[in-house]
C-alpha positions in Angstrom: 106.3 101.6 110.6 104.9 104.6 109.4 106.9 106.2 106.6 105.8 109.3 104.1 107.4 110.5 101.0 104.9 113.7 99.8 106.6 115.0 96.6 104.7 117.2 93.6 106.3 117.1 90.0 105.3 119.4 86.9 103.5 117.9 84.3 105.8 116.1 81.9 106.2 113.0 80.8 109.1 112.9 80.8 109.3 112.7 85.0 107.7 109.9 85.3 110.7 107.4 85.3 112.3 109.5 88.1 109.4 109.4 90.2 109.3 105.5 89.9 112.6 104.8 90.7 112.4 107.3 93.5 109.4 105.5 95.1 110.7 101.8 93.9 113.7 102.3 96.1 111.2 103.2 99.1 109.3 100.3 98.8 111.3 97.9 97.1 112.9 96.7 100.2 109.2 96.1 101.7 108.4 94.3 99.3 110.9 91.9 99.0 110.7 91.3 102.4 106.5 90.5 101.6 107.6 88.1 98.1 105.9 91.2 96.7 106.4 91.5 93.0 107.4 95.6 92.9 107.6 95.5 89.0 103.7 95.3 89.6 103.8 98.3 92.0 106.0 99.7 88.9 103.9 99.5 86.4 100.5 100.8 88.4 102.7 104.1 89.7 103.5 104.9 85.7 100.0 104.4 84.6 98.8 106.9 87.7 101.4 109.1 86.5 100.5 108.6 82.7 96.8 109.4 83.6 97.5 112.1 86.1 99.6 114.1 83.4 97.7 112.8 80.5 94.2 113.1 81.1 93.9 115.0 84.2 96.5 118.0 84.4 96.9 118.1 80.6 93.1 117.5 79.6 93.6 115.5 76.7 91.6 112.3 76.0 91.6 109.0 75.4 89.8 109.4 71.9 92.3 111.3 69.7 95.3 108.7 71.1 92.9 106.0 68.7 92.3 108.4 66.1 95.8 109.1 65.7 98.8 108.3 68.2 101.4 111.0 66.6 98.6 114.2 66.8 97.7 112.6 70.8 101.9 112.9 71.0 102.3 116.1 69.7 99.5 117.4 71.9 101.0 116.0 75.3 103.9 117.9 73.9 102.0 121.1 73.0 100.5 121.2 75.7 103.1 120.7 78.7 105.0 124.1 76.8 101.5 125.8 77.4 101.0 127.9 80.8 97.9 127.0 81.0 98.2 123.6 81.2 102.0 122.9 82.2 102.1 125.0 85.1 99.5 122.4 86.9 101.5 119.8 89.4 100.7 116.5 90.4 100.9 115.1 94.0 102.2 111.9 94.6 102.3 110.6 98.0 103.7 107.0 99.3 102.7 105.3 103.1 103.6 102.4 104.4 101.8 101.2 108.0 100.4 98.4 109.6 96.9 98.0 110.0 96.6 97.5 113.8 94.5 101.0 113.6 92.2 100.3 111.4 89.8 98.2 112.7 87.6 98.6 109.8 90.4 96.4 107.5 89.4 92.8 106.5 92.8 92.3 106.5 95.2 91.1 109.5 96.1 94.0 111.9 99.7 93.1 111.8 99.7 93.6 107.6 101.9 96.2 106.2 100.5 98.6 103.9 101.7 100.5 100.9 99.4 103.1 99.9 100.2 105.6 96.8 98.1 108.6 96.1 98.4 110.4 92.8 96.1 113.8 92.8 96.4 116.1 89.7 94.7 119.5 89.2 92.4 118.8 86.7 89.3 118.8 86.2 88.7 114.8 87.8 86.3 112.1 86.2 83.7 109.9 87.4 84.8 106.1 87.9 81.5 105.0 87.7 81.4 105.5 84.0 84.0 102.9 82.8 81.6 100.1 81.7 84.4 97.6 82.6 83.5 98.5 86.3 80.0 96.7 86.4 80.9 94.5 83.9 84.6 93.2 84.0 84.1 90.6 80.4 83.3 93.8 78.2 85.5 95.0 75.6 87.1 98.6 76.0 89.0 101.3 74.1 89.7 103.3 77.2 90.3 103.2 80.8 93.2 100.1 80.2 95.8 101.8 82.8 93.0 101.7 85.6 92.3 98.5 84.2 95.7 97.4 85.2 96.0 99.1 87.7 92.7 97.4 89.6 93.7 93.8 88.7 97.5 94.8 90.3 97.0 96.1 93.5 94.2 94.8 96.0 92.2 98.9 96.6 91.7 101.7 94.4 89.8 104.3 95.5 89.1 107.8 94.5 88.4 111.4 96.7 84.9 112.9 95.5 86.4 115.1 92.8 87.7 112.5 90.8 90.9 113.5 90.4 93.5 112.2 93.3 93.6 107.8 93.0 95.1 106.0 95.9 96.5 102.3 95.2 96.7 100.2 98.1 98.9 97.0 98.4 99.0 94.5 101.1 101.6 93.0 101.9 100.9 91.1 104.6 
């Protein structure tokens, strides 16, 4: 049970739904088998892809969204067309495997694991700067997508550069 899907997409928001549908074809049967809500994984995948494209590859901060939703959308449309940003890709890797070869895991060895990695070509960010990581009761104006992912997935990790997020769901 080692499945792998590895694809790259251009930095275009309109492609996200197609990617979610393609990936869902792989994990939906497993989710159904293990009675896991695949829609939660869909949500996390959408959020991670949005973050990778908008904040990573297109280098658009959350602050502009709070100032003006219209300006935010216009900037996305503009940067998708600029070679400097638009030529960047997002890598998506989906793996399913059993934990039997992972002794450091605290989960049962027969557990089936779904891992989805999303890697952009942006400058990355420091996950530890998000205030809610250390204090979940704080109000927040940015990081909503990451907070959703953190609550719906079993694990969420970044590479040291901060441009690759791996989301893990233990299916059991």
